[in-house]
C-alpha positions in Angstrom: 4.9 -2.6 -5.6 1.4 -0.7 -6.4 3.7 0.6 -9.0 5.1 -2.8 -10.0 1.9 -3.9 -9.8 -0.7 -1.2 -11.4 1.6 -0.9 -14.3 1.6 3.4 -13.2 4.5 5.5 -13.4 6.1 7.0 -9.8 5.2 10.1 -11.1 1.4 9.4 -12.1 0.7 7.9 -8.6 2.7 10.9 -6.8 0.8 13.3 -9.0 -2.4 12.6 -10.5 -3.9 10.1 -7.4 -5.3 10.7 -4.4 -3.3 9.5 -1.3 -7.1 8.0 0.1 -7.5 5.6 -2.8 -3.7 5.0 -2.2 -4.7 3.7 0.7 -7.8 2.1 -0.1 -5.9 -0.1 -2.8 -3.2 -1.0 -0.5 -5.8 -2.3 2.3 -7.7 -4.8 -0.4 -4.5 -6.0 -1.6 -4.6 -9.4 -0.9 -2.1 -10.4 2.1 -1.2 -14.6 3.4 -1.6 -14.6 7.0 0.0 -17.4 8.5 0.4 -18.5 12.1 -2.5 -18.7 14.6 -6.0 -17.2 13.6 -6.7 -15.0 16.1 -3.3 -12.9 16.1 -4.4 -9.1 14.6 -2.6 -7.7 12.3 -1.2 -4.0 12.2 -3.0 -2.1 10.3 -0.7 0.2 6.9 0.7 3.7 9.0 1.4 7.1 7.5 4.8 6.4 8.2 4.5 3.2 6.3 2.9 4.7 3.5 5.5 8.1 3.0 8.6 4.9 3.1 6.6 3.2 0.2 6.4 6.3 -1.0 9.9 7.3 -0.7 10.9 3.4 -2.0 9.1 4.1 -4.6 
């Protein structure tokens, strides 16, 4: 998703972008939440980010 949205290559994301910046970009990404307003969304975990990086 990150490579698609930014146009960056997998290599650039893995070796040139700090993971804290990747986490902030994912946290700031717009999202649509349907359903009740009092439901809370889950934050991305390190495992989620690792899975994302491995799927690129």
